[in-house]
N, C-alpha and C positions, 0 to 999 in steps of 0.2 A: 504494500500500500504506500503510495507516495505521501510524504509528510510535508505539511506546511508549518513553518515556524515564523512567528510574528514578533517583531520588536516594537514596543510601544514606548517611544522616547519622549522625554520632557522638553528637549530642545531640538531645534531643526537639524537634521543631519547635514553636515557640510562635506566638502570633498575629502578632507583629511580623515574624518571619522569613518566615512564609507570606505576609504582606502585601507584604514586599519582593520575594518571588518573583512574586507576582501582578502587580506593577508592571513586569514584564519587557516588557510591550507598551505601557508608558506609561499615563497616567491616563485615556485616552479609551476604553479597552475596558471593557465591562460585566462585572460579576461576578454570577453567578447560582448558586443552589443547586439540586441535583437529587438524586434517590434518597433522598428524605426527609432531606436534609441530609448524607448520607454522601459526596456528591460536590460539589466546587466547580468551576464552569465559567467560563473566560474567553470572552466572547462578542463578536461584532461589533456594529455599531451597531443592527442589527435584532434582536439577542438570539439569534443563531444561534451555537452553540458552536464555538469554535476549538480549545480545549484543555480536557479534563476531568481533574480532579485528585482522586484518592481520599484519604480520611482516612488519615493516617500509621499504619503498622502496626509495632508493636514486634517486633523479631526477637531473641528470647532463645536461639534454637537454632543452634548452630554447624553450618555446612555447608549450610544451606538456600539461601543466595545462590549458592554454587558449584554446587549441584545444578540450579538453574533457569537460571542465567545463565552458568555456566562458571567454571573455577578462578580466572581473573584478576579476577573481580568480588567475591571474598570481602573483606569489610571488614578493615582492619588493626586490631590490638588485640584484647584478650580480652573486652571489654565488649559489651553489646548494641548493636544498630544499629536505625535507623528506616528503613523502606522506604516511600517516597513515590512513587507511580506517577502519571505524567502521560501522557495519551493524546491525541495530536494528530489533528485531523480529517483525513479523507482528502481528497486533491485540492487542498489549500491548502498550498503550500510554506512560507509564513511560519508556519503553525501548528506545524510541526515545529521551527522555530527558536524559537518561543515556548516550547514544551515543554522544549527543551534549555536555554534561558536561565533558565526557572523553576527547573529542577533544579540548574543551576550556581550560581544565586544562593543557594539553600538550603545547598549544601555550602560556599560561601564563608563563610557566617555560622555554620554548625553543625559544620563539619568533615565529612570523608567523601569520597565519590566519586560520579561519575555513570556510569550504564550506559545505552547504550553510550558509551565514553569519547570517541568521535569524533562524537557526536550534533551535528547542526547547532545553532548557537546557544550552545554551551558556551564558545566563544572570544569574548571581549569581551562577556560577559554583563552586565557592569556598566552598559552602555549599553542603553537600550530598543530592542527590535526594531521596525523600521519597519513598521507595520501599516496605513499610510494606504491607503485604497482597497480593501482586501481584504475579501472576504465569504466566508462558509462556505455549504455546501450546507444548505438547510433541513432540520432534523431532524424526521422523522415523529413525530407526537404519541405513538405507542405505542413508540417506540424507546428502548432502554436506552442509557446512555452508551457501552457497549462495542460497540454495533451500528453498522455502517457503512452498511448498506442494508437496508431492510425492505420486503417485499412481502406479499401476502396468504398466501403459502405458506412463505416463508422469512425468517429473520433472518440476514444475512451479516456475519461478523466477519473482518476482515483482520488477520493476524498475521505478524510476521517477527522471531522471537527463537529462540535455540537450542532451548529447550523451552517448549511452550505449556502453562502451568499452569492449574489450575482456580482462578483468582483469584476474589475476591468479585464483581468485575464480570462475569466469565464465568458464574459460577454463577447470578447474578441474571438474566442474559440467557437462560440455559438454562431457568430456572424460568418466565420470562415467555413463552418460545416454546412450552413444553409447555402452559401455561395457555391460550394462544391458538391451539392446534392448528397451530402452525407447526413448521418444521424449523430447528434451529440449524445453520448451515453455516460451519465455520471454514476459511478459505482461507489457505494458506501456500505459500512457495517449497519446493522439494524438500529443502533442507538442514535444515528444521525437524523436530522430533520432538514427540510428545505426552507429557506426564507421565502416569504410571499412573492417577491419579484422573480426568484429563481423558478418557483412552481409555475407562475403565470407564463413565463417565457418558454419553459419546457412544454407546457400544454398547448401553446400557440404554434409550435413547430413539430417536426417529426422526431423530436428528441425523446429521451427516455431516462427515468431514474431507476437504476438497477440496484436492488438491495441484496446483499449477500447474507443468506440465512443458513444456519447449520442444519435446519430441518428439511428444507426443500432445495437448497442450493442457491438459486437466484429467483427474484420475482420483481415485478414492476411496483415501485413504491406508491404510484398514483392510481393504478388500476387493480393491483393484486395478481395480475397474470403471471403464472410461472414461466420463467425464461430459461433459455439455454444458449450457450455460445455455439452458433452454427452459421456456416457460410460467412465468416468474418464479421459477425454482428450478434448482439443479444436479440433474440426474437422469441415470440411465444411458443410454448410447447403445445402440440396437438395430440389429443388422445385418439382412440380408434374411431370415434364419432366425429372427428374433426374439430372438437371443442377444446378450449384452453382452460385448464383447471385454475382455480384461485388458491393462492398460498394460504395455508392455515394461519400463519403469522399475520397476514393482512386482514383476514376475516375476523380477528378478535376485536370486537367492538368495545371501546372503552369510554362510555359517556362520562363527561365531567361536569355537566351543567353549565359550562361556559358557552358563549355564543359570539357571533360576529354580525355586524351590520355592514353591508356592502352597497356602495353607490357607484354605478357605472353611468357616466354621463358625457355628453359631447357638447361643445360650444363652438360657435362660428363667429368670427369677427371680420369686418372689412379690413383690408390691408392698409391701415392708416399709418402715417409716420410716427404718431404719438401713441401707438398701441403698446400697452404693457400687459404681458401675459400673466397667467396664474391667479387672476382675480376670482374666478369661479371656484377654484380649489381652495383658496384662502377663505372665501366666504363660507363654504361648506364646512371647513375645518373649524372656523370660529363658531359657527352656529351649533355644531354638534359636540364640540369639546370645550368650548369656552376660551380657547386660545388659538393663535395662528400656528401654522406649521413651525417646527423647530429647525429643520435642516433639509438639505437636498444635495443631489449629486447625480452624475451620469453612471454611477455604479454603487455597489455597497462595499464598505460602509459609506453612508452619506455624510460627507465631512464638512460641507459648507453650511453656514447659517442661512436661513431662509431669506431669499431676496428675489422679488419679482423682477426687478430691473436686471439683475445678473442672468436670470433665467431667460428673459427676453433677448438680451444681447447674445447669449449662446445660440438661441434658436435662429436669430438673424444671421449669425456667422455661418451656420450649417445649412441654411436654406440654399437651394430648394430641397435638400435632403431632410428627412424627418429627424427630430430630436427626441430621444427617450430619456426620461429622468425618473429617479426615485425620490420620494419626499417622505420625511419621517416627522414624528411628533415627540413630545416630551415623554420621559420614561414612565411617569405616573398615569398616563392615558395612552395605552397601546393604540396607535393609529399609523397607517402607512398607505401611501398612494403611489401609483405609477402614472406619469403624465407624458403623453406623446403629442408633440406639436407637428402638424402636417400642413404644408401649403397645398391648397386646392384651387380649382378655377374660381370658386366662390369667395375665397379669402383665406384666413388662417384658422385652422380647426385645432381644438384641444380635445384629445381623447383621454379621459381620466377614469381611473378606478380607485376609489377611496374605501379602505377597509378599517373598521374599528373593532377592537376586542373588548368583551365585557365578562366579568367574573360571575360566579354563581349567585352572588348577592346583588347584582346590578341589573338594570333594565336599560336597553337601548332607548334613546330619546326619540321615539317614533312620532310623538306629537309635534316635534319640530319640523318634520319633513315637509308638510304643506307650506309652512312659512318659508322654509329654505327654498323650496321649488318656486315660490312666487318671486323671491329675490333673484334667483338665477334667471328666470324668464324676463324680469323687468330690467335688470342691470348687466347681465353677463352673457347674453346671446345664446341661451340654452336651446339646443335642438331636441334632445331626448334624454331621459334619465330613467334607469331601472334601479329600484331599491329592493334589496334582498336580505333575508335573514338566514343564518346558518348556525347549526350546532357544531362548534369547532373551538379550537384553542384560543384562549384570550391573547396569548403572545403572538398570534397570527402566523406562526410557523406551521409547516406541514409535516406530520409524522408519517412513518411508513406503514400505516394501517388505515382501515376504512374510516372515512368521515362522510357524513351525509352531505348531499349536494345542497347548494343554496336554494331557498324557496322564495318566489316573488312576493313582495309585499305591496308595492305601488309602482306605477308607471307614470311618467310625465312627458307631455308633448309640448314642444315649443311653438311659438307663433307661426313660423314658416311651415312647419309640418302640419299645423292645424289648417292653414290656408290650402296646403296641397291636398289634404284629406277632405276638405270642405267643412265649414264651421258647423253646419247642422249635423253632419256625420260624427264629427269629433265631440259634440256636446250631447248627443243622444246615443247611448250604447246599450248593448244587451246585458250589461253587468248589473248586479243587485244594487250597488250603491251608485248614486249619481256622481259624475265628475265634479271637481272643484275648479271653478274658473280662476285663472291666474293672470296677473298683469293688467294692462289697460284694456278697456272694452273694445277699442278699435283693433288691437292686435293681441288677442288673448292666447294664453296657453291653457292646458288642462292637466289636473292631477287626478289620476284614476286609482282609487283603492282597489286592491285585488284580494283582500281577505286578511287573515291573521298572520300569514307567513309561517304557519306551523304545520299545514297539511298540504297534500299534493293538489287539492282543489284550486289552489292559487295558480298553478300551472294551467289548469283548464280555463280559468278566468283570463289569464294573459293571452292564451291562444285565441279565445273568443274575441278579445279586444283587438288583437292584431288582424284577424280576419275581417272584422267589422271596419277597421280603419282603412284597410286595403280594398274594401268593396267586394270581398269574396262572400259567397253565400254561406250561411251557418253550416257547421259540420253536422 
């Protein structure tokens, strides 16, 4: 299993401190650059990578380290920290020692700590790791630094950490696999979980979460399908009837009483010079949690303090290409969003999914949704919004066992979509409850209650509503 070692330093790594860390293997190892300079690699005499080190990431957001690495990993002090990730090559024991020694040397010079604290190489890091005679596995030319094995069908990434985040390494590997018509396959032990952005991006592509379990071998952590390595990829096992069995470990239902509220909404703005993005997400966050977002970034951990202006500048720099970001909240109120900015012929569109977690003694603020919907319609160019409830973990991470799918609670139609469907059609539906009119009377939107969000009947109500709005005959 490939090992990641993370240095969390109190001061910014400079050239001398990084050089001291790179000398953890002595002066004989080669140093190479990869990823257009974003990654530094310690290599053996043949130039094959032993340890890949990512550019330091400034962490200005409280709680991100604990969210991804556990409570014990949170840096001491109130100031920002620097996250420096070192990834050791698979199958080379000394590589993990090198990664640990590199991280420990950084924290000796800059203050801070190493995760995991018991990583090999962290004890006695002042002395170089003995790397005489070791060699790494040749890296395929098309492999990213995060990829452990590459075939014509799959890019396999091995991970062993409490939560697998969508790091910049992993997002680049995902992009490369999609571009090359491969499947990204993340292999973990059964104690690992996926962060919400990682789960969402895997589900939106042909990627797969492969859980290694001693009882069944391998299974898909999101569907439970028993898997086997065959034809250069992990793929579902078929029985004599052509069906795929579900792993026993996945089928173990573990209800906790926790739940999630999920809002998926789209906004559209005219491409004005003074446009500032992120207003709809900030308004939703404020309405539902009582505070604005805490931080954001283009990967996890989200290291930057929340800034609509910086988000807008980044989106304009990347246009016409889409911009994907992750947005996080304060530690005392689990909330996380993904926001994708897209240029369309009509203007600038924001595609947002905001998820909030609630404990067993908490209730989601469902009474706030109609008020929020009215604000989004009136001031933020809302097109559509689907509100859902789900029995799932408060911390928003995805475990490798069964969780119930979200159930619809309400749907919102913006003014442009109302005009397209026809105002009479949009205001008179076959649903039990009448819709709530939103916004100005001249350009209204509508809020449609779909039930209590606790039974499958709400899916039937949503299907009825969609057929009605599209002018299809009742089923």
